[in-house]
C-alpha positions in Angstrom: -17.2 -21.3 -8.5 -14.2 -19.9 -8.1 -14.1 -16.7 -5.7 -14.3 -13.8 -6.9 -11.6 -10.8 -7.1 -11.7 -7.3 -4.8 -13.3 -5.5 -7.8 -16.3 -7.7 -8.4 -16.9 -7.5 -4.8 -18.1 -3.8 -3.0 -16.9 -4.9 0.6 -13.4 -5.0 -0.5 -11.3 -2.4 -1.1 -7.8 -4.4 -2.1 -7.5 -7.5 -3.6 -4.7 -9.9 -1.9 -2.2 -8.8 -3.5 -2.8 -5.2 -3.1 -2.7 -6.4 0.9 0.4 -8.1 0.7 2.4 -5.6 -1.2 0.6 -3.3 1.7 1.8 -5.7 4.5 5.7 -6.2 3.0 6.4 -2.6 2.1 5.4 -1.4 5.5 6.9 -3.9 7.5 9.8 -2.8 9.8 13.0 -3.2 7.9 16.5 -2.9 9.7 14.8 -1.8 12.9 13.5 1.3 11.7 9.3 1.4 10.7 8.6 3.0 7.7 6.1 5.9 7.3 2.4 5.7 5.0 3.0 9.4 4.5 6.5 8.5 2.8 4.5 6.2 0.1 6.4 3.0 -1.5 9.9 3.1 -2.9 9.7 1.6 -6.8 12.9 1.0 -8.6 13.3 2.8 -11.9 14.6 1.4 -15.2 18.5 1.7 -15.7 18.7 0.8 -19.4 16.5 0.7 -22.5 13.9 2.3 -24.0 12.4 3.2 -20.3 15.1 4.2 -18.5 14.3 7.0 -15.9 10.9 5.6 -15.9 9.4 3.5 -12.5 8.7 -0.7 -12.9 5.7 -0.4 -11.4 4.1 -3.6 -9.9 1.0 -5.0 -10.6 -0.8 -4.7 -7.7 0.5 -0.8 -7.5 -0.5 0.0 -10.8 -3.9 -2.0 -9.8 -4.4 0.8 -7.0 -3.0 3.3 -9.8 -6.1 2.8 -11.7 -8.5 2.1 -9.0 -7.6 6.6 -7.0 -5.6 4.9 -4.7 -2.0 5.6 -5.1 -0.4 8.1 -7.5 2.9 7.1 -8.7 6.0 10.4 -8.4 9.4 10.7 -9.4 11.7 12.9 -8.0 14.3 12.6 -10.1 15.4 9.6 -12.7 16.9 7.6 -9.8 13.8 8.1 -7.3 10.3 7.3 -7.7 7.3 6.0 -5.0 3.9 6.1 -5.4 2.3 7.6 -3.0 -1.5 7.0 -1.5 -4.7 9.4 -2.2 -7.5 10.1 0.5 -9.0 7.2 -1.3 -5.5 5.5 -0.8 -5.6 5.9 3.1 -9.2 5.2 3.3 -8.7 1.8 2.0 -5.8 1.5 4.3 -8.2 2.2 7.3 -10.5 -0.1 6.2 -7.9 -3.2 6.1 -6.2 -1.8 9.3 -10.1 -2.8 10.7 -10.4 -6.0 9.1 -10.0 -9.0 11.8 -6.7 -10.0 9.8 -5.7 -6.6 8.0 -3.2 -5.1 10.1 -1.7 -7.2 12.6 -2.4 -4.4 15.7 1.6 -5.3 17.3 3.5 -6.1 14.0 1.7 -3.1 11.4 1.5 -0.7 15.4 3.2 2.2 13.4 0.3 2.1 11.0 -2.1 2.3 13.2 -0.8 5.1 14.7 0.3 7.2 11.9 -3.5 6.5 10.3 -5.4 7.1 14.0 -6.2 3.6 13.9 -6.5 3.5 18.8 -6.2 0.6 20.8 -10.1 -0.1 20.5 -10.3 -0.6 16.9 -7.4 -2.9 16.9 -9.6 -5.1 19.9 -12.0 -6.3 16.7 
């Protein structure tokens, strides 16, 4: 029998695609660690009938549908997806998982979430 998606398993707050997106977006790039509070950058449609609207990836849309994120656009050229309180709880859950957020690679995220050294030794 194939494994059930995260929505069918109440023990998992984030599915594999969402976990991958979070890890990718919160990875240190160019020596600067991204802040959780800044949200996830979304591209914006430049032309066509959706011009000025954010291009929302499937994983982000899934989290928006479940109330873990909200999409905000400050201007027609800038949009971000921000974690809600429930989304921050889901991030804490991910950080607490043995293979969730690597304690070294995502130390900046763990620090921002207030996850101490005692939780990284799990």
